[in-house]
N, C-alpha and C positions, 0 to 999 in steps of 0.2 A: 268533304262531301261523301255521303255513303254511296256504295256501289250501285244500289238500285236507283238512286237519283241520277247517276251518270247514265244508266240505261234509259231512264225516262227522257233525258235530254237527247240521247241518241235517237230514240223513237219519235220524239215530237219535232225533230229537225233543228233543235237549238245548237247542236254540234256541227251542223252542215257547213256553216261558213269556215270553221276551223279545218274540217276535213277537206273541203275544197281547196283551201290554201295549201295544205300539206300534200295532197295527192292529185288534185285536178278533177275536173268533172267526169272524165272518162273512167275513173276508178272509184267514184263515190259509192256506188252500190256495193261493190266488192269490199271496200273498206268498212262500210257499215256492218256487213256480215261478219267481217273479221273482228271488229270491235265488240259486236254482240257476243261472239264466241269467247273472247278474252274476258269480258266483264262477267259473263255467266260462270266461267271457270273460276274467276275470283271469288264470287259468292259461294260456289261449291267448296272451295278450298279454305276460305278465310271467314265466311259468314258475311252478312250484309252490314259491313262496318265502314268506318271512315277510311278513305283511301285517296290516292292520287293516281292519275294516269299519265305516263311519261313516254315520250318518243325520242329516239335518236337515229339520225339517218346514216346510210352508207355513203360512199363517196366515189368519185371518178377522177382519175388524173387526166387533165386536159392538155397540159403542156409541161415541158421540163422532164422529158423521159430520161431517167437515170442521171439526174443532176443533183438530187438531194444528198446522196452519199458523198458528193464532192463539195458540199455546202454551197450549192448554186441556188438558182431560182426555180420555182415551181408554180404552176397555176392548176388548182384543183377545184372541185365543186362537190357539194352535197347533192344527193339524189333522192327521189321519192320512194325508195325502198328503205324500210326502217326496222329497228328493234323497238317493240312496244310492250310496255309492262304496266300491269295494275299493281300498286304498291301500298302495303299497309305498314305504318310505323309500329315498332314494338319497343318495349322497355327492357329487353333482355340482352342488349348489346351484341346481338347475333344477327347475321345476315343469312336468310334462307331464300335461295333463288331456284326456281324451277321453270322449265320451258316445256313446250309441247314434246320435244324430242329427248330431253335430258333433264337431270336435276343435279344441282351442285351440293356437295356436302356442306352442312352449315358452317359458316365462318364466324368464330367467336372473336370479337374485336378487342378483347382484353389483352391478347398477346398478338402483336403484329409482326413478330420476327419472321424472317424468310424460312420457309419449310421446304426442304429438298423433295419431300414426298408430293408437293403440290406443283412442282415445275411442269409447265405446259398444260396447266389446268385453269378453268375459269375461277376456281377458288383462289388461285395465286393472284389473279388480276383483281379480284375483290379485295383481298388482303393488302395488296400493293397500293391500290387506290386509297384505301383507308389510311395506310401509313403515309402516303404522299400528302394527303390532305392534312393530317395531324402535324407533319413536319412543317407545313406552310401556315400553321396556326388556326386551321379550321377544325370544326367539331365533326365527330362521326357518331353514329348510333345505329341501333338495330332496325331491321325491316324484313318483311316477307314480301316476295314478289313472284308473280306469275307472268311470264313473258312469251312472246312469239316474235320471230324475226323472219322477214322475207329478204334480208340481205344475204345472198347466197355465198356460202363458204367457197373459197378457191376461185372466185369469179373476178377478182380484182376490184371488188366493191368494198372491201375492208369490213367484213363482218366482225372481226375482233375489235377494231377501233370503234365501231358502232356500239358494241357491248361496253367497252370502257367508258365511252361518253355517257351512255345510259346510266351506268353505276355512279359516275361522278356527278351527274345531274341530279340523281336521286338524293345523294348525300347533301348536295347544295340546297335542294328544295326543302328537305325535311329538317336539316339541322343547322343551316347557315343562312336562312332567309334569302336563299338564291343569290348569294353574294360572290360565288366562285365564278369568275368571268370565263368565257369560252376558251381563251388561250391558256389560262391556268389549268382548266380541265384537261386540255390537250397535253400539256406538259406532264401532268400527273398521270394521265393514261399511258404516256410513253414511258415514264418512270416505272410504272407497274409492269409493263410489258418487258422492258429491258432487265430490270433487277429481280422481279419476282417470277415472271413467267419464263424468262430465259431466252427471249428473242431480241436480237439487236436491231430493232426497227428504228427508222427515222421518225420525224415528227409530222410528216405530210399527212398521213392517214387520219390521225387524231385531230389535227387542226381543221382539215376539211369537214370532218363530221361535226366538230364542235362549233365552228364559226357559221357555217351555212352559206348558201349561195356560192358565187365564185370567190375563191380566196387565193390571193397572190402571196406567196411566202418566199422571203429571202433568208436563206440559212447562213449567211456569211458570219454572223455572230452566233456560234453554235448554241450558247446558253440562252440567248435572247433573240430568236429569229424575229424578223419584222413581218407582221401579218397585216395584210390590207384587204378588206372586203370590197369587192368590185361591184358597183351598182349597175346591173344589167338585167333587164326584164326578159328572161329567156322565153317565157310564154308568148310574148309579143313578137318574137323573132321569126315565127313561121317555120321553126325547125323542131325536130324531135331528136333526142340523143338515143342512139341505138347501139347497144353492146351485143356483139355476137360471139357466143361460145363456139369456137371452131373445133372443139371436141378432140383435142390432141392432149395426151397425158403429160403432166409435169414431171412424172416419175423419171428419176435418173438425170434430171436437169439441174440439180442444185449446184453442181460444179460449174456449169455454164453461167449461172447467175452470179456466182461468187467471183468469176474471172473478170467481170465488167468493172466493179470497183477496184479490184486488185490491179488490173492493168492500168487504169486511170491513175491510181496512186503511185504506181511504178513510174509513170511519166512525170508526175508531180515531183517525185523524189529526184529524178534526173535534173529537173529545173530548180531544185533546192528548196522544195516545200513539201508539206504533208498532203494537201489536197489541191485539186486543180483550180478551185476558186481563188487561191492565193497566187496564181500565176496569170499569164495573159496569152492571148492568141499569138501575139508578136513573139513571145518567148518560145512558144511551140514551133512556130515557123522557123525561127532563127536556129533552133536546135534539132531540126527534123532529122538530119543525118545521124546525130548521136542517139536520138531516141529510137530510130529504126534499128540501129546496131545493138543497143542495149535492151530494148523492150520489145522489138518486133513491129512489123507494119500495122497489125491490127490494133495494138495499143495506141499507136500514133493516130489512127483513124478514129478510135473511140474518144480520144482526147479532143480531136478536131470537132467531133460531134458535140462534146460537152460545151465548148466555148460558144458555138453558134446556138445551141439549144437553150442554154441558160439566158442568153440575150433574147432569144425568141420568146421565152416565157414572159419576159418583161414587155416585149412588144405586143404579145397577145393580151396582156392585162390592159395596156394602153389603148388597144383597138376596141376592147369591150367598153372601157370607160368612155371612149369617144363615140360609142354606139355605131362603130364602123364594122358591121357584120361581115361584109365582103373581105375586108382586110384580115379579120380574125380567121375566117375560114381558109384563106390562102396560107396563113401562118400554120394552121393545123396540118394542112397538106404538106407544107415544107418540113414540119416536124416529123411526119411519118416517113417522108423520103429520106431524111437524115438518119432516122433510126434504121431504116432498111439498108442504106448504102454504107454508112460510116460506123454506127453503133453495132450493126450486124446482129440484131436480136430478134429477127423475124422468124428464122428457123434454125434449128441446131445444125452444126456442121456434121458432115459425113452421114446424113440421113435423108437422101434425096427423095425417098418414097413418102416421107411425112413432112409436108410443108404447108400445113392447113392454114396458118395465118396468112401466108403469101397468097394462097388461093382466095381467101376472104378479101384481102386487099385488092387483088386483081378484079374480082367481081364488083367490089365497091367502086373502084375507079371507072369501070365500064358503065355502071348504073348512074354515077353521080357527077362525073367530070363534066364541067361546063353547065351544070344544072343547079348551081347554088348549094352544093353540099361539100363535105370534107370527110376524110378517112385517115386512120393511122393505127399503128399497133397500140395496144392498151396495156400499161403496166410493165411488168418484168419482161414479157416477150417469150419467144421460142415456142410457147404453147399458151392455151388459155383464150383470151378474148381480143377482138379488135373493136375499135370505137368509130362510129360514124355520126356526123351531124347531117340529118336527112331532111330535106324539105317535106313538110307534112303531106303534100300531094303525092310523094313518091314512097311513103313509108310502107304501104301495103305491098307494092311490087318489090321493094327492097327486102322486106321481111320474107315474102314468098320465095324469092330467089335464094336467100341464105338458108331457109329452112329446107328447101328442096335439096340443097347441096350438103348441109351439115346435120340435118335432122330436125324433126318437129320440136318446138320449144327452145331452140338454141338462141333466139333473139329476145332481147329485153328492151322494150320501148320505154324510155325513161324521161322524166322531167328533171330540171334543176330545181331543187328545193331551196328556198331563200332563207331558211333558218336551221340552226343546229339543234341541239337537245332542247326540248320544250315540254312544259307541263300542258297537256291537252285538256285535262279537267281535274 
């Protein structure tokens, strides 16, 4: 379809059902303006030519806080913030990608070898995804894309994974008759991030972005994690997902993040294994004295968190599948309490002046306890965001309280999007 025809469908309402499905009624007008801008920019850059319009969502971690690096279980979900691109196929075997805020140096697909000069760049991800697809027997080819993303970097919503799934989906649509299934896209995105980009990420982010909706992931088999899409109509639940940026810097916290998997693996080593998913809670309890002596008390507590949290992620999946929203919300609260008490990732040690996540959680408890909501730390912890499931009737007062405390624009009121990467037009 030529780009002007997409614009005509946008203007006459033909695309409205798709946009409503992706973003909800409250964001329809905003998204139509966004699509207008992107399509007009496509015409300005590429001409009024044949193109496709592709969207890939960000994600949120719902359950399984810090279990993935121990090959445990996670419950994640895609959200209604996305990376959106107008894409024109080319015959030059080169990918040219530009966004509102940046442009990527053209990536020539004739040579897919790792380039040290591209480490930590978007070009590395594009090249790595192309290489991953070719290694799996899929075809790749050139395209030009203009994109915009409202998946905020550093927010715990996985802007990098959304980008990876967007690129993988484009290759799938243009050159593989859309045969690259979502889990394969996720694995290829992880491969690109690990091997080409140089970041040792797990598979949770890419899987949640690729599969869509609520996705339960069991990482026990590292090479072939079990992914199950959970059938739950979030729009009918009467809840909104609210992420609050408590506006505390991640700077100088990398050491604290690395200590969590390191301490858990130290406990697993005492128990004779590499990661905790290969051990049991009974093993932990039976060896508590030795673990305390060799690894320290915090390592024991973090392992204790893991065993209950990985089981809790499974229970959350089961509660959603059974449409038992009350049980699900109680499990989310329990997850947050375990992260606070045992995982100890709500605030950094030795900095009592800066405990913004704890303040956000305290306010959330005051506003939501006993009123059909839930709250917990979101993602890595120590700084960044908290997550709350807020009854729709309380969203405005919840948002007002958080923005009064942490600043205007700190709250993101989101929906769970039930699809991963998609061709919009």
